[in-house]
C-alpha positions in Angstrom: 86.6 59.7 9.8 86.2 56.0 11.8 89.4 54.7 12.8 89.2 51.2 11.0 92.9 50.1 13.1 96.2 48.4 10.9 94.0 46.5 8.2 91.4 49.7 6.6 94.6 49.8 3.4 93.5 46.0 2.6 89.8 46.4 2.3 88.9 45.2 -1.3 93.3 44.6 -1.8 93.5 41.1 -3.5 96.1 39.7 -1.4 94.2 40.8 2.1 94.3 37.6 3.8 97.3 37.4 3.2 98.4 39.9 4.1 96.3 40.6 7.4 98.0 41.9 10.6 97.0 39.4 12.7 95.4 38.0 15.1 92.1 39.7 14.3 88.7 39.1 14.6 87.1 37.7 11.1 83.4 37.1 10.1 82.4 35.5 7.2 79.4 37.7 6.0 77.5 35.1 4.0 77.9 32.7 6.7 76.7 35.2 8.7 74.0 36.7 6.7 72.3 33.1 6.6 72.3 32.6 10.7 70.9 36.3 10.8 67.8 35.9 8.3 67.7 32.3 9.3 66.8 33.2 13.1 64.2 36.0 12.3 62.5 33.5 9.8 62.3 31.1 12.8 61.1 33.7 15.4 58.2 35.2 12.1 57.3 31.7 12.1 56.3 30.6 15.1 54.9 34.2 16.0 57.5 35.2 18.3 59.3 38.5 18.7 62.6 38.5 17.8 65.1 40.8 20.4 68.8 39.3 19.4 71.2 39.8 22.5 73.6 42.6 21.6 76.2 41.7 24.8 77.6 39.2 21.9 78.4 41.3 19.7 78.6 45.0 21.2 78.0 46.1 17.7 76.0 49.0 16.0 76.1 47.8 12.9 75.1 44.3 13.9 72.0 45.8 15.6 71.3 48.2 12.8 71.1 44.5 11.1 69.0 42.8 13.1 66.8 45.2 12.9 66.5 45.6 9.6 65.7 41.6 9.2 62.7 41.9 11.9 64.3 42.3 15.4 61.7 44.4 17.4 64.8 45.8 19.4 67.7 44.5 21.1 69.1 43.3 24.7 72.3 45.4 26.4 73.8 43.2 29.3 75.4 46.6 30.8 74.6 50.1 31.1 77.1 50.8 28.8 76.5 48.8 25.9 73.1 50.2 26.1 75.1 53.5 26.0 76.7 53.0 22.7 73.8 51.3 21.3 71.0 54.3 22.0 73.8 57.2 20.9 74.6 54.8 18.2 71.1 55.8 16.8 69.2 51.9 18.2 65.9 52.1 20.5 63.9 49.9 21.9 67.0 48.2 24.3 66.5 45.9 27.0 68.7 46.4 29.8 68.7 42.7 31.6 71.1 43.5 33.9 69.4 45.4 37.2 70.8 49.2 37.6 72.0 49.3 40.5 73.5 52.1 42.7 72.8 55.7 42.5 75.6 56.6 40.0 74.2 54.2 37.9 70.6 55.0 38.2 71.4 58.6 37.2 73.2 57.9 34.4 70.5 55.0 33.4 67.7 58.1 34.2 69.4 60.3 31.7 70.0 57.6 28.9 66.5 56.9 29.2 65.2 60.3 28.5 66.9 60.8 25.1 66.1 57.0 24.1 63.1 56.0 22.9 61.7 52.4 24.0 64.1 51.4 26.6 63.7 49.0 29.3 65.1 47.8 32.4 64.8 44.6 34.9 64.3 44.7 38.5 65.0 41.5 40.9 64.2 43.4 44.0 62.0 45.2 45.9 65.0 47.7 47.4 66.0 49.0 43.9 62.0 49.4 42.1 62.2 52.2 45.2 65.6 53.4 44.6 64.6 53.2 40.6 61.2 54.5 41.6 62.0 57.6 43.7 65.6 59.0 41.2 62.0 58.8 38.7 60.0 60.9 40.2 63.1 63.2 41.1 63.2 63.3 37.3 59.6 63.4 36.5 59.5 60.6 34.6 57.9 56.9 34.4 60.6 54.0 34.1 59.8 50.8 31.9 60.3 47.8 34.2 60.5 44.1 33.7 60.6 41.9 37.1 63.7 39.3 36.8 63.0 36.0 37.3 65.5 33.3 38.1 64.9 29.8 36.4 67.9 28.1 38.3 70.9 29.6 37.1 70.8 31.5 40.3 72.4 34.9 38.3 69.9 37.0 38.7 66.0 37.4 39.6 63.2 36.5 41.8 64.2 32.8 43.6 60.6 32.4 43.5 57.2 33.3 41.5 55.7 34.3 45.1 58.5 36.9 45.7 58.2 37.7 41.8 54.6 38.7 43.0 55.9 40.7 45.3 58.2 42.6 43.2 55.9 43.0 40.5 53.4 44.5 43.5 55.6 47.2 44.4 56.3 48.2 40.9 52.6 48.4 40.7 52.4 50.7 43.1 54.5 53.3 42.1 53.6 56.4 40.1 56.7 56.4 38.3 57.2 52.8 37.3 55.5 51.0 34.4 55.3 46.6 35.0 55.8 46.1 30.9 56.6 42.2 32.0 59.0 38.8 33.1 63.0 38.5 32.1 63.8 35.0 32.2 66.8 33.9 31.2 68.2 30.0 31.6 71.7 30.7 30.8 72.7 27.3 32.6 70.5 24.9 30.5 71.6 26.2 26.5 74.9 23.9 26.5 73.0 21.1 27.8 74.9 18.3 25.4 72.4 16.0 25.0 69.1 17.2 23.3 66.3 15.1 24.9 67.8 16.3 28.3 67.4 19.5 27.4 64.0 19.8 26.4 63.2 17.9 29.8 65.6 20.6 31.6 64.2 23.3 29.7 60.5 22.6 29.9 61.0 22.1 33.9 62.6 25.4 34.3 60.2 27.3 32.0 57.3 26.2 34.5 58.3 28.0 37.0 57.8 30.8 34.5 54.5 29.7 33.9 54.0 29.9 37.5 54.9 33.8 37.7 52.4 34.4 34.7 49.6 32.4 36.6 50.0 34.0 40.0 50.0 37.7 38.1 47.4 36.5 36.3 45.0 35.2 39.5 45.8 39.0 40.7 44.3 40.8 37.5 48.4 41.3 36.2 48.7 40.5 32.2 52.3 40.7 31.6 53.2 42.1 28.2 56.6 41.3 27.8 57.6 37.4 28.2 61.2 37.9 27.8 64.1 34.9 27.9 65.6 32.1 25.6 68.7 31.7 24.1 70.3 30.2 21.4 70.6 26.3 22.7 67.3 26.4 23.6 65.7 28.5 21.7 64.2 25.2 19.5 62.2 24.8 22.7 61.5 27.9 24.5 59.8 28.8 20.7 57.1 25.7 21.1 56.8 26.2 24.8 53.9 28.7 24.8 55.6 30.5 27.3 57.4 33.0 25.9 56.4 36.1 23.3 60.1 37.2 22.7 63.3 35.4 22.5 66.7 37.0 23.7 69.3 34.6 21.4 72.4 36.0 20.8 75.1 34.0 20.5 73.8 32.1 16.9 74.9 34.7 14.6 78.5 34.0 15.7 78.1 30.0 17.4 81.5 28.6 18.6 83.5 25.5 20.3 80.6 25.6 22.9 77.3 25.5 20.7 79.1 23.1 18.2 79.2 20.4 21.4 75.9 20.4 22.0 73.6 18.5 19.9 71.1 19.7 18.0 67.8 18.5 16.3 68.3 20.2 13.1 71.4 20.9 11.5 73.0 23.6 13.8 73.6 27.5 13.1 77.0 27.7 11.0 80.4 28.9 12.3 81.1 32.9 10.9 82.9 33.9 13.4 86.8 33.5 13.7 90.4 34.4 15.5 92.5 35.4 12.2 96.4 33.2 13.2 99.6 33.5 12.2 101.8 30.6 12.3 105.3 32.6 13.8 107.4 30.1 14.4 108.1 25.8 13.4 111.2 25.1 15.1 110.0 22.2 16.6 109.0 18.9 15.0 105.5 18.4 14.9 103.9 21.2 16.1 103.8 25.7 15.4 103.7 28.7 17.0 100.8 31.1 16.4 100.4 35.3 17.5 97.4 33.9 19.5 97.5 33.4 22.9 95.6 33.9 26.1 95.1 37.7 25.4 93.1 36.5 22.1 90.5 34.0 23.1 87.9 33.8 26.1 89.2 31.4 29.2 87.4 29.1 31.0 86.2 27.0 28.7 87.5 24.4 26.1 90.6 25.2 24.0 90.2 26.7 20.2 90.3 25.2 17.2 91.2 25.6 13.9 88.4 25.5 11.5 88.6 23.0 9.3 91.5 20.5 10.8 89.7 18.5 13.2 92.5 16.6 14.1 95.2 19.4 14.6 95.0 20.3 18.7 95.6 23.9 19.7 97.0 24.9 23.2 97.9 28.0 24.9 101.5 29.0 25.2 101.1 32.6 26.6 99.5 35.8 26.7 100.4 36.1 23.0 101.1 32.8 21.9 99.4 29.4 20.8 100.5 25.7 19.5 99.1 23.9 17.4 100.0 20.2 16.6 99.2 19.0 13.9 100.3 15.3 13.7 101.8 13.1 11.1 98.8 12.3 8.9 98.0 16.4 8.4 99.8 18.5 6.2 102.1 20.6 8.1 100.7 24.5 7.8 103.4 26.6 6.7 105.9 29.3 7.8 103.7 32.4 7.8 100.9 30.8 7.0 97.4 32.7 8.6 95.2 30.1 10.0 91.2 30.8 11.4 90.5 29.4 14.7 87.7 28.5 16.2 86.2 30.1 19.9 85.7 28.7 22.7 83.1 31.2 23.3 81.7 34.4 21.6 80.5 36.8 23.3 83.6 37.4 25.8 85.9 36.4 22.8 84.4 39.6 21.1 85.4 41.9 23.8 88.8 41.1 23.4 88.9 43.3 19.9 87.7 46.6 18.7 87.3 45.4 15.1 85.4 42.9 13.4 86.6 42.5 10.0 84.4 41.1 7.0 85.4 38.7 4.5 83.5 37.7 1.5 84.3 36.0 -0.9 87.5 35.7 -0.1 88.0 38.9 0.0 87.6 41.6 2.6 85.3 43.5 2.1 84.4 46.0 5.5 85.8 46.6 9.1 83.2 47.0 11.5 84.4 48.7 15.0 83.1 47.1 18.2 82.4 50.9 19.8 81.1 48.7 22.8 84.0 47.2 24.0 84.3 46.8 27.3 81.3 49.2 28.2 80.9 48.1 31.9 
């Protein structure tokens, strides 16, 4: 039986939420399902393939649920994530980070031979040659996408012209099959003003259009044009350049996404960190068991769900402070407080399990199998 952690005995216990072993990562299942089916329907409505990014959730169960509502496959950020999900029965995985180094390429090819529909991005002619030579030694052909930088300056060809040269190198190999283009503008996902986001996302997509046009001029048509994200999906779905979207955070949401403008109702918060008040000996504040080791760092502070006037501050690795003010009811000693994480993806990576809540009950626990997978 799979280890489900210290709260396993509380599944279907009517007092589970009061007795929860905290800190615990919690999913509101009804909200999660609503977010998932809403995005799947949106992609179908706009005739764009749904390929959600598993770096957000790192979970076999969630990947299966995404595929069940129409996803063509998933994305993974790392080879380790792809390995875990593939071994969990997930096919059609796109790895969105180049596989560099002989050991990683060897491991990738071993996985590739046992996984159906796997693809990987390449952004360098040297990497293309290394992958092609290793694939030749294994007697296999690898499906590859060229990565294009749309301004994030993380990975990708730095210009459409460089992208064309990489695609030419791919196409010249008998052991690589060029499948399309990966282009993700992660730097634009959290632009607060929606009109400004539209302007900048559209300008970034023009770089992608340029690459597609240059490839078609030499009789190469990309089968896949894959990218987009939660913050830009409303723009990318109607811009006419992508034919599949790699949205990820929409299933959970977080403070970073709730702080930006949406032209329609935003996706709802389904992911929380359940913390507990462990001290209330100071006037106007309480201390919880959720510190820097329980939330992603580098962004806004976590926020208590439904308590806009409460403010949170880190008090160290294992402790957080909530200041509640005179006009709010004081949290009770021992109370469980659900916190909205600053950034969902790296917060998920700090936990081993999702605790699934429905109708106020703990109904299931899902392991986060790809936590920490590199």
